[in-house]
DRENNULO-812302 format. One record per residue (C-alpha): residue number from 0; residue in one letter; chain; x, y negated, z negated. Coordinates in pm, whole numbers, padded with zeros to 5 digits. Layout:
{seq=NUM; type=a; mol=A; east=X; north=Y; up=Z}
...
***
This chain:
{seq=0; type=m; mol=A; east=-03631; north=-06317; up=-12435}
{seq=1; type=k; mol=A; east=-03855; north=-06571; up=-12594}
{seq=2; type=t; mol=A; east=-04194; north=-06578; up=-12759}
{seq=3; type=t; mol=A; east=-04464; north=-06766; up=-12570}
{seq=4; type=t; mol=A; east=-04842; north=-06778; up=-12541}
{seq=5; type=e; mol=A; east=-04811; north=-06453; up=-12346}
{seq=6; type=h; mol=A; east=-04904; north=-06267; up=-12666}
{seq=7; type=q; mol=A; east=-05232; north=-06451; up=-12695}
{seq=8; type=s; mol=A; east=-05323; north=-06350; up=-12340}
{seq=9; type=a; mol=A; east=-05248; north=-05983; up=-12397}
{seq=10; type=s; mol=A; east=-05431; north=-05982; up=-12728}
{seq=11; type=a; mol=A; east=-05737; north=-06162; up=-12596}
{seq=12; type=r; mol=A; east=-05815; north=-05891; up=-12344}
{seq=13; type=a; mol=A; east=-05687; north=-05588; up=-12534}
{seq=14; type=p; mol=A; east=-05928; north=-05309; up=-12623}
{seq=15; type=m; mol=A; east=-06026; north=-05246; up=-12983}
{seq=16; type=p; mol=A; east=-05757; north=-05076; up=-13196}
{seq=17; type=g; mol=A; east=-05764; north=-04701; up=-13155}
{seq=18; type=a; mol=A; east=-05896; north=-04716; up=-12799}
{seq=19; type=t; mol=A; east=-05737; north=-04484; up=-12543}
{seq=20; type=a; mol=A; east=-05495; north=-04654; up=-12306}
{seq=21; type=l; mol=A; east=-05362; north=-04348; up=-12123}
{seq=22; type=e; mol=A; east=-05487; north=-03990; up=-12115}
{seq=23; type=l; mol=A; east=-05360; north=-03679; up=-11937}
{seq=24; type=q; mol=A; east=-05567; north=-03362; up=-11952}
{seq=25; type=g; mol=A; east=-05432; north=-03028; up=-11832}
{seq=26; type=v; mol=A; east=-05205; north=-03196; up=-11577}
{seq=27; type=h; mol=A; east=-05013; north=-02970; up=-11339}
{seq=28; type=k; mol=A; east=-04803; north=-03070; up=-11040}
{seq=29; type=s; mol=A; east=-04656; north=-02825; up=-10792}
{seq=30; type=f; mol=A; east=-04437; north=-02875; up=-10487}
{seq=31; type=h; mol=A; east=-04366; north=-02643; up=-10197}
{seq=32; type=t; mol=A; east=-03994; north=-02598; up=-10134}
{seq=33; type=n; mol=A; east=-03785; north=-02378; up=-09908}
{seq=34; type=e; mol=A; east=-03754; north=-02140; up=-10201}
{seq=35; type=g; mol=A; east=-04128; north=-02130; up=-10261}
{seq=36; type=r; mol=A; east=-04369; north=-02303; up=-10496}
{seq=37; type=f; mol=A; east=-04210; north=-02511; up=-10773}
{seq=38; type=e; mol=A; east=-04414; north=-02627; up=-11071}
{seq=39; type=a; mol=A; east=-04263; north=-02954; up=-11193}
{seq=40; type=v; mol=A; east=-04536; north=-03022; up=-11449}
{seq=41; type=a; mol=A; east=-04687; north=-02713; up=-11609}
{seq=42; type=g; mol=A; east=-04981; north=-02838; up=-11814}
{seq=43; type=i; mol=A; east=-04945; north=-03165; up=-12003}
{seq=44; type=d; mol=A; east=-05207; north=-03297; up=-12243}
{seq=45; type=l; mol=A; east=-05132; north=-03644; up=-12377}
{seq=46; type=r; mol=A; east=-05327; north=-03933; up=-12526}
{seq=47; type=v; mol=A; east=-05171; north=-04275; up=-12591}
{seq=48; type=g; mol=A; east=-05365; north=-04530; up=-12793}
{seq=49; type=t; mol=A; east=-05376; north=-04904; up=-12748}
{seq=50; type=g; mol=A; east=-05077; north=-05091; up=-12892}
{seq=51; type=e; mol=A; east=-04855; north=-04785; up=-12931}
{seq=52; type=i; mol=A; east=-04485; north=-04781; up=-12839}
{seq=53; type=v; mol=A; east=-04413; north=-04426; up=-12724}
{seq=54; type=a; mol=A; east=-04080; north=-04277; up=-12621}
{seq=55; type=f; mol=A; east=-04108; north=-04017; up=-12345}
{seq=56; type=l; mol=A; east=-03800; north=-03794; up=-12357}
{seq=57; type=g; mol=A; east=-03673; north=-03481; up=-12191}
{seq=58; type=p; mol=A; east=-03365; north=-03335; up=-12022}
{seq=59; type=n; mol=A; east=-03305; north=-03374; up=-11650}
{seq=60; type=g; mol=A; east=-03561; north=-03170; up=-11458}
{seq=61; type=a; mol=A; east=-03810; north=-03171; up=-11748}
{seq=62; type=g; mol=A; east=-04081; north=-03335; up=-11538}
{seq=63; type=k; mol=A; east=-04061; north=-03689; up=-11679}
{seq=64; type=t; mol=A; east=-04037; north=-03872; up=-11348}
{seq=65; type=t; mol=A; east=-04310; north=-03665; up=-11184}
{seq=66; type=t; mol=A; east=-04539; north=-03727; up=-11481}
{seq=67; type=i; mol=A; east=-04471; north=-04102; up=-11471}
{seq=68; type=d; mol=A; east=-04544; north=-04104; up=-11098}
{seq=69; type=m; mol=A; east=-04884; north=-03949; up=-11171}
{seq=70; type=m; mol=A; east=-04952; north=-04206; up=-11445}
{seq=71; type=l; mol=A; east=-04891; north=-04479; up=-11188}
{seq=72; type=g; mol=A; east=-05093; north=-04317; up=-10911}
{seq=73; type=l; mol=A; east=-04785; north=-04270; up=-10693}
{seq=74; type=t; mol=A; east=-04871; north=-03902; up=-10665}
{seq=75; type=t; mol=A; east=-05177; north=-03698; up=-10762}
{seq=76; type=p; mol=A; east=-05193; north=-03395; up=-10991}
{seq=77; type=t; mol=A; east=-05232; north=-03050; up=-10838}
{seq=78; type=s; mol=A; east=-05484; north=-02996; up=-11115}
{seq=79; type=g; mol=A; east=-05595; north=-03182; up=-11425}
{seq=80; type=s; mol=A; east=-05672; north=-03550; up=-11464}
{seq=81; type=v; mol=A; east=-05497; north=-03879; up=-11548}
{seq=82; type=s; mol=A; east=-05687; north=-04188; up=-11661}
{seq=83; type=v; mol=A; east=-05574; north=-04539; up=-11755}
{seq=84; type=f; mol=A; east=-05829; north=-04729; up=-11964}
{seq=85; type=g; mol=A; east=-06089; north=-04490; up=-11827}
{seq=86; type=k; mol=A; east=-05995; north=-04556; up=-11464}
{seq=87; type=a; mol=A; east=-05802; north=-04363; up=-11203}
{seq=88; type=p; mol=A; east=-05438; north=-04481; up=-11206}
{seq=89; type=r; mol=A; east=-05463; north=-04648; up=-10862}
{seq=90; type=e; mol=A; east=-05769; north=-04844; up=-10974}
{seq=91; type=a; mol=A; east=-05585; north=-04955; up=-11288}
{seq=92; type=v; mol=A; east=-05284; north=-05066; up=-11081}
{seq=93; type=e; mol=A; east=-05505; north=-05263; up=-10843}
{seq=94; type=a; mol=A; east=-05678; north=-05427; up=-11141}
{seq=95; type=g; mol=A; east=-05341; north=-05530; up=-11287}
{seq=96; type=e; mol=A; east=-05399; north=-05323; up=-11600}
{seq=97; type=i; mol=A; east=-05083; north=-05114; up=-11563}
{seq=98; type=s; mol=A; east=-04734; north=-05216; up=-11450}
{seq=99; type=a; mol=A; east=-04401; north=-05040; up=-11438}
{seq=100; type=v; mol=A; east=-04029; north=-05105; up=-11455}
{seq=101; type=l; mol=A; east=-03870; north=-04820; up=-11260}
{seq=102; type=q; mol=A; east=-03510; north=-04722; up=-11193}
{seq=103; type=t; mol=A; east=-03584; north=-04691; up=-10824}
{seq=104; type=g; mol=A; east=-03751; north=-04950; up=-10606}
{seq=105; type=g; mol=A; east=-03534; north=-05214; up=-10451}
{seq=106; type=l; mol=A; east=-03528; north=-05589; up=-10493}
{seq=107; type=l; mol=A; east=-03471; north=-05811; up=-10190}
{seq=108; type=r; mol=A; east=-03106; north=-05897; up=-10230}
{seq=109; type=d; mol=A; east=-03108; north=-06215; up=-10019}
{seq=110; type=l; mol=A; east=-03383; north=-06387; up=-10219}
{seq=111; type=t; mol=A; east=-03314; north=-06588; up=-10530}
{seq=112; type=v; mol=A; east=-03455; north=-06480; up=-10864}
{seq=113; type=r; mol=A; east=-03725; north=-06748; up=-10856}
{seq=114; type=e; mol=A; east=-03814; north=-06672; up=-10493}
{seq=115; type=t; mol=A; east=-03860; north=-06307; up=-10591}
{seq=116; type=v; mol=A; east=-04087; north=-06389; up=-10883}
{seq=117; type=t; mol=A; east=-04284; north=-06638; up=-10671}
{seq=118; type=a; mol=A; east=-04339; north=-06384; up=-10392}
{seq=119; type=i; mol=A; east=-04470; north=-06116; up=-10628}
{seq=120; type=a; mol=A; east=-04679; north=-06369; up=-10821}
{seq=121; type=a; mol=A; east=-04852; north=-06460; up=-10496}
{seq=122; type=l; mol=A; east=-04950; north=-06097; up=-10443}
{seq=123; type=h; mol=A; east=-05109; north=-06086; up=-10789}
{seq=124; type=g; mol=A; east=-05266; north=-06430; up=-10767}
{seq=125; type=a; mol=A; east=-05058; north=-06523; up=-11071}
{seq=126; type=r; mol=A; east=-04862; north=-06832; up=-10963}
{seq=127; type=e; mol=A; east=-04958; north=-07008; up=-11287}
{seq=128; type=r; mol=A; east=-04766; north=-06741; up=-11484}
{seq=129; type=i; mol=A; east=-04430; north=-06780; up=-11308}
{seq=130; type=d; mol=A; east=-04265; north=-07014; up=-11559}
{seq=131; type=t; mol=A; east=-04409; north=-06835; up=-11861}
{seq=132; type=v; mol=A; east=-04290; north=-06494; up=-11745}
{seq=133; type=m; mol=A; east=-03944; north=-06620; up=-11644}
{seq=134; type=e; mol=A; east=-03897; north=-06782; up=-11984}
{seq=135; type=r; mol=A; east=-04025; north=-06474; up=-12163}
{seq=136; type=t; mol=A; east=-03778; north=-06244; up=-11991}
{seq=137; type=d; mol=A; east=-03490; north=-06493; up=-12022}
{seq=138; type=i; mol=A; east=-03424; north=-06534; up=-11649}
{seq=139; type=t; mol=A; east=-03500; north=-06906; up=-11614}
{seq=140; type=s; mol=A; east=-03128; north=-06982; up=-11610}
{seq=141; type=l; mol=A; east=-03090; north=-06735; up=-11319}
{seq=142; type=a; mol=A; east=-03362; north=-06899; up=-11108}
{seq=143; type=k; mol=A; east=-03132; north=-07013; up=-10822}
{seq=144; type=r; mol=A; east=-02908; north=-06707; up=-10826}
{seq=145; type=k; mol=A; east=-02941; north=-06457; up=-10542}
{seq=146; type=v; mol=A; east=-03052; north=-06113; up=-10651}
{seq=147; type=s; mol=A; east=-02736; north=-05966; up=-10495}
{seq=148; type=k; mol=A; east=-02528; north=-06174; up=-10738}
{seq=149; type=c; mol=A; east=-02717; north=-06052; up=-11047}
{seq=150; type=s; mol=A; east=-02570; north=-05786; up=-11272}
{seq=151; type=g; mol=A; east=-02751; north=-05458; up=-11330}
{seq=152; type=g; mol=A; east=-02888; north=-05583; up=-11661}
{seq=153; type=e; mol=A; east=-03006; north=-05910; up=-11504}
{seq=154; type=q; mol=A; east=-03184; north=-05718; up=-11230}
{seq=155; type=q; mol=A; east=-03358; north=-05509; up=-11496}
{seq=156; type=r; mol=A; east=-03479; north=-05829; up=-11663}
{seq=157; type=l; mol=A; east=-03605; north=-05949; up=-11325}
{seq=158; type=k; mol=A; east=-03796; north=-05623; up=-11276}
{seq=159; type=f; mol=A; east=-03943; north=-05669; up=-11623}
{seq=160; type=a; mol=A; east=-04058; north=-06019; up=-11527}
{seq=161; type=l; mol=A; east=-04227; north=-05884; up=-11212}
{seq=162; type=a; mol=A; east=-04403; north=-05617; up=-11420}
{seq=163; type=l; mol=A; east=-04541; north=-05881; up=-11657}
{seq=164; type=l; mol=A; east=-04689; north=-06104; up=-11386}
{seq=165; type=p; mol=A; east=-05035; north=-05938; up=-11380}
{seq=166; type=d; mol=A; east=-05041; north=-05943; up=-11764}
{seq=167; type=p; mol=A; east=-05085; north=-05564; up=-11784}
{seq=168; type=r; mol=A; east=-05242; north=-05385; up=-12078}
{seq=169; type=l; mol=A; east=-05009; north=-05087; up=-12027}
{seq=170; type=l; mol=A; east=-04638; north=-05098; up=-11941}
{seq=171; type=i; mol=A; east=-04458; north=-04787; up=-11815}
{seq=172; type=l; mol=A; east=-04081; north=-04824; up=-11842}
{seq=173; type=d; mol=A; east=-03826; north=-04585; up=-11690}
{seq=174; type=e; mol=A; east=-03481; north=-04648; up=-11838}
{seq=175; type=p; mol=A; east=-03576; north=-05014; up=-11896}
{seq=176; type=t; mol=A; east=-03252; north=-05131; up=-12058}
{seq=177; type=a; mol=A; east=-03007; north=-04960; up=-11822}
{seq=178; type=g; mol=A; east=-02721; north=-05201; up=-11756}
{seq=179; type=m; mol=A; east=-02810; north=-05437; up=-12043}
{seq=180; type=d; mol=A; east=-02561; north=-05519; up=-12314}
{seq=181; type=v; mol=A; east=-02644; north=-05457; up=-12680}
{seq=182; type=s; mol=A; east=-02781; north=-05805; up=-12752}
{seq=183; type=a; mol=A; east=-02999; north=-05805; up=-12439}
{seq=184; type=r; mol=A; east=-03127; north=-05461; up=-12531}
{seq=185; type=r; mol=A; east=-03228; north=-05575; up=-12879}
{seq=186; type=a; mol=A; east=-03397; north=-05886; up=-12740}
{seq=187; type=f; mol=A; east=-03588; north=-05670; up=-12494}
{seq=188; type=w; mol=A; east=-03720; north=-05444; up=-12770}
{seq=189; type=a; mol=A; east=-03810; north=-05739; up=-12990}
{seq=190; type=t; mol=A; east=-04031; north=-05854; up=-12703}
{seq=191; type=m; mol=A; east=-04184; north=-05509; up=-12671}
{seq=192; type=r; mol=A; east=-04268; north=-05497; up=-13041}
{seq=193; type=q; mol=A; east=-04438; north=-05836; up=-13020}
{seq=194; type=d; mol=A; east=-04637; north=-05715; up=-12720}
{seq=195; type=a; mol=A; east=-04749; north=-05401; up=-12904}
{seq=196; type=v; mol=A; east=-04873; north=-05610; up=-13197}
{seq=197; type=a; mol=A; east=-05065; north=-05822; up=-12945}
{seq=198; type=g; mol=A; east=-05231; north=-05510; up=-12802}
{seq=199; type=r; mol=A; east=-05009; north=-05415; up=-12508}
{seq=200; type=t; mol=A; east=-04928; north=-05044; up=-12486}
{seq=201; type=v; mol=A; east=-04573; north=-04936; up=-12397}
{seq=202; type=l; mol=A; east=-04453; north=-04594; up=-12283}
{seq=203; type=f; mol=A; east=-04085; north=-04564; up=-12199}
{seq=204; type=a; mol=A; east=-03843; north=-04300; up=-12081}
{seq=205; type=t; mol=A; east=-03482; north=-04344; up=-12186}
{seq=206; type=h; mol=A; east=-03151; north=-04163; up=-12211}
{seq=207; type=y; mol=A; east=-03055; north=-04379; up=-12510}
{seq=208; type=l; mol=A; east=-03178; north=-04151; up=-12786}
{seq=209; type=e; mol=A; east=-03078; north=-04405; up=-13050}
{seq=210; type=e; mol=A; east=-03305; north=-04650; up=-12869}
{seq=211; type=a; mol=A; east=-03604; north=-04419; up=-12905}
{seq=212; type=q; mol=A; east=-03507; north=-04352; up=-13265}
{seq=213; type=e; mol=A; east=-03495; north=-04722; up=-13350}
{seq=214; type=f; mol=A; east=-03782; north=-04867; up=-13148}
{seq=215; type=a; mol=A; east=-04044; north=-04597; up=-13087}
{seq=216; type=e; mol=A; east=-04305; north=-04523; up=-13352}
{seq=217; type=r; mol=A; east=-04389; north=-04201; up=-13168}
{seq=218; type=t; mol=A; east=-04185; north=-03967; up=-12951}
{seq=219; type=v; mol=A; east=-04312; north=-03720; up=-12693}
{seq=220; type=l; mol=A; east=-04050; north=-03463; up=-12596}
{seq=221; type=i; mol=A; east=-04106; north=-03259; up=-12280}
{seq=222; type=g; mol=A; east=-03920; north=-02969; up=-12127}
{seq=223; type=a; mol=A; east=-03993; north=-02739; up=-11832}
{seq=224; type=g; mol=A; east=-04298; north=-02952; up=-11752}
{seq=225; type=r; mol=A; east=-04463; north=-02906; up=-12093}
{seq=226; type=v; mol=A; east=-04489; north=-03104; up=-12415}
{seq=227; type=l; mol=A; east=-04247; north=-02947; up=-12664}
{seq=228; type=a; mol=A; east=-04311; north=-03191; up=-12948}
{seq=229; type=d; mol=A; east=-04526; north=-03496; up=-13007}
{seq=230; type=g; mol=A; east=-04537; north=-03697; up=-13326}
{seq=231; type=p; mol=A; east=-04390; north=-03980; up=-13532}
{seq=232; type=t; mol=A; east=-04024; north=-04021; up=-13441}
{seq=233; type=a; mol=A; east=-03914; north=-03985; up=-13804}
{seq=234; type=q; mol=A; east=-04091; north=-03648; up=-13830}
{seq=235; type=l; mol=A; east=-03930; north=-03517; up=-13513}
{seq=236; type=r; mol=A; east=-03590; north=-03598; up=-13658}
{seq=237; type=e; mol=A; east=-03673; north=-03371; up=-13952}
{seq=238; type=m; mol=A; east=-03738; north=-03078; up=-13719}
{seq=239; type=t; mol=A; east=-03366; north=-02997; up=-13722}
{seq=240; type=g; mol=A; east=-03395; north=-02883; up=-14083}
{seq=241; type=g; mol=A; east=-03356; north=-03198; up=-14292}
{seq=242; type=r; mol=A; east=-03072; north=-03405; up=-14426}
{seq=243; type=v; mol=A; east=-02712; north=-03288; up=-14443}
{seq=244; type=v; mol=A; east=-02535; north=-03317; up=-14778}
{seq=245; type=s; mol=A; east=-02159; north=-03275; up=-14757}
{seq=246; type=a; mol=A; east=-01891; north=-03289; up=-15026}
{seq=247; type=t; mol=A; east=-01542; north=-03167; up=-15109}
{seq=248; type=l; mol=A; east=-01520; north=-02874; up=-15350}
{seq=249; type=p; mol=A; east=-01238; north=-02865; up=-15611}
{seq=250; type=s; mol=A; east=-00923; north=-02726; up=-15452}
{seq=251; type=a; mol=A; east=-00827; north=-02538; up=-15771}
{seq=252; type=r; mol=A; east=-01139; north=-02321; up=-15765}
{seq=253; type=p; mol=A; east=-01245; north=-02041; up=-15526}
{seq=254; type=t; mol=A; east=-01508; north=-02157; up=-15278}
{seq=255; type=a; mol=A; east=-01707; north=-01834; up=-15243}
{seq=256; type=p; mol=A; east=-01905; north=-01869; up=-15571}
{seq=257; type=a; mol=A; east=-01990; north=-02230; up=-15486}
{seq=258; type=v; mol=A; east=-02115; north=-02135; up=-15139}
{seq=259; type=a; mol=A; east=-02322; north=-01852; up=-15286}
{seq=260; type=a; mol=A; east=-02483; north=-02091; up=-15538}
{seq=261; type=l; mol=A; east=-02567; north=-02340; up=-15264}
{seq=262; type=q; mol=A; east=-02713; north=-02067; up=-15043}
{seq=263; type=a; mol=A; east=-02939; north=-01970; up=-15332}
{seq=264; type=l; mol=A; east=-03099; north=-02315; up=-15339}
{seq=265; type=e; mol=A; east=-03469; north=-02267; up=-15273}
{seq=266; type=r; mol=A; east=-03495; north=-02495; up=-14968}
{seq=267; type=a; mol=A; east=-03143; north=-02484; up=-14822}
{seq=268; type=t; mol=A; east=-03154; north=-02391; up=-14453}
{seq=269; type=s; mol=A; east=-02779; north=-02360; up=-14392}
{seq=270; type=v; mol=A; east=-02447; north=-02387; up=-14576}
{seq=271; type=r; mol=A; east=-02127; north=-02442; up=-14375}
{seq=272; type=l; mol=A; east=-01773; north=-02441; up=-14515}
{seq=273; type=n; mol=A; east=-01466; north=-02598; up=-14353}
{seq=274; type=g; mol=A; east=-01171; north=-02559; up=-14585}
{seq=275; type=h; mol=A; east=-01297; north=-02708; up=-14911}
{seq=276; type=r; mol=A; east=-01549; north=-02933; up=-14736}
{seq=277; type=v; mol=A; east=-01900; north=-02792; up=-14759}
{seq=278; type=a; mol=A; east=-02216; north=-02909; up=-14579}
{seq=279; type=v; mol=A; east=-02567; north=-02814; up=-14691}
{seq=280; type=t; mol=A; east=-02865; north=-02869; up=-14459}
{seq=281; type=g; mol=A; east=-03222; north=-02874; up=-14587}
{seq=282; type=p; mol=A; east=-03523; north=-03089; up=-14675}
{seq=283; type=d; mol=A; east=-03427; north=-03117; up=-15045}
{seq=284; type=s; mol=A; east=-03107; north=-03318; up=-15031}
{seq=285; type=d; mol=A; east=-03146; north=-03431; up=-15394}
{seq=286; type=a; mol=A; east=-03122; north=-03074; up=-15527}
{seq=287; type=a; mol=A; east=-02813; north=-03003; up=-15319}
{seq=288; type=a; mol=A; east=-02649; north=-03329; up=-15430}
{seq=289; type=r; mol=A; east=-02721; north=-03257; up=-15800}
{seq=290; type=m; mol=A; east=-02569; north=-02909; up=-15777}
{seq=291; type=l; mol=A; east=-02260; north=-03032; up=-15596}
{seq=292; type=l; mol=A; east=-02193; north=-03314; up=-15840}
{seq=293; type=n; mol=A; east=-02312; north=-03172; up=-16173}
{seq=294; type=e; mol=A; east=-02247; north=-02799; up=-16144}
{seq=295; type=l; mol=A; east=-01973; north=-02764; up=-15886}
{seq=296; type=a; mol=A; east=-01768; north=-03078; up=-15966}
{seq=297; type=a; mol=A; east=-01756; north=-03176; up=-15598}
{seq=298; type=t; mol=A; east=-01630; north=-03516; up=-15483}
{seq=299; type=d; mol=A; east=-01670; north=-03747; up=-15181}
{seq=300; type=l; mol=A; east=-02043; north=-03678; up=-15152}
{seq=301; type=e; mol=A; east=-02210; north=-03789; up=-14828}
{seq=302; type=i; mol=A; east=-02576; north=-03762; up=-14723}
{seq=303; type=t; mol=A; east=-02670; north=-03807; up=-14358}
{seq=304; type=t; mol=A; east=-03015; north=-03825; up=-14201}
{seq=305; type=p; mol=A; east=-03086; north=-03604; up=-13898}
{seq=306; type=t; mol=A; east=-03087; north=-03786; up=-13567}
{seq=307; type=l; mol=A; east=-03335; north=-03771; up=-13284}
{seq=308; type=e; mol=A; east=-03046; north=-03645; up=-13070}
{seq=309; type=a; mol=A; east=-03014; north=-03339; up=-13296}
{seq=310; type=a; mol=A; east=-03386; north=-03270; up=-13267}
{seq=311; type=f; mol=A; east=-03368; north=-03319; up=-12890}
{seq=312; type=m; mol=A; east=-03088; north=-03066; up=-12857}
{seq=313; type=a; mol=A; east=-03252; north=-02819; up=-13095}
{seq=314; type=l; mol=A; east=-03581; north=-02823; up=-12906}
{seq=315; type=t; mol=A; east=-03447; north=-02829; up=-12549}
{seq=316; type=g; mol=A; east=-03118; north=-02646; up=-12581}
{seq=317; type=e; mol=A; east=-02967; north=-02925; up=-12368}
{seq=318; type=d; mol=A; east=-02708; north=-03190; up=-12425}
{seq=319; type=s; mol=A; east=-02852; north=-03545; up=-12431}
***
């Protein structure tokens, strides 16, 4: 995916830094089922500022898809409000201010890639952007290929191109890199970062927790239709209790006194022993490392940073 004058366009019509791109206030969404009323979204408050890249995570059934549908005006809240740049979502969609790349929503398999882009460009009155958008999403070489012959990753890039045609100020992405290989995924996120610098706002849902960890400045974690955590991604990783310091205790010495000394560390949150291998979790990894090396004569010291996956599991009680 290549850099073009697209950035200048997004930047030229972006709101001032700090402006609100997306806001949800007290949003609830209920459905009537055979088993009675089901509340898919149980009160979400969320504000996303201009130029942010936000990961929107949650286990299956957390309410992510329903919430995204309300952001796009595909369904309306039972109560509460959703606004996009101060407009109702449907107004923002019609004005070309918000676009989406969704998992669902079919492409016409018998059209070529260029025919698909041309047809959608005509709907947006954006024929002059066809070549720019195709180059930007790296599908120019696929122009004559039928959609049915494109791989899953290539179809995702095509959907991305269609979403960029109206030059939206806000992009909503649902599993945007599904089917892409590692290099295509990295190129995609490089493009997203450039767009954010230029003023475009990006909110994405993904099952690739390492993707959120690497590319999102902020992560919003939802569960049971509510926001469980919202903050800088690095801070959410720390919610699991801090770094893990592990080392091997001397085999000639009893382990119980060493474990007791580590448990007495002021900020240690847990100490686990497996044979002579001990692991200390806590926010003060330096203190644990000093004790292991200087006082307990431990070897093979290793310090690992908590992952977003660990925070995800701790907060939701679900596997990723």
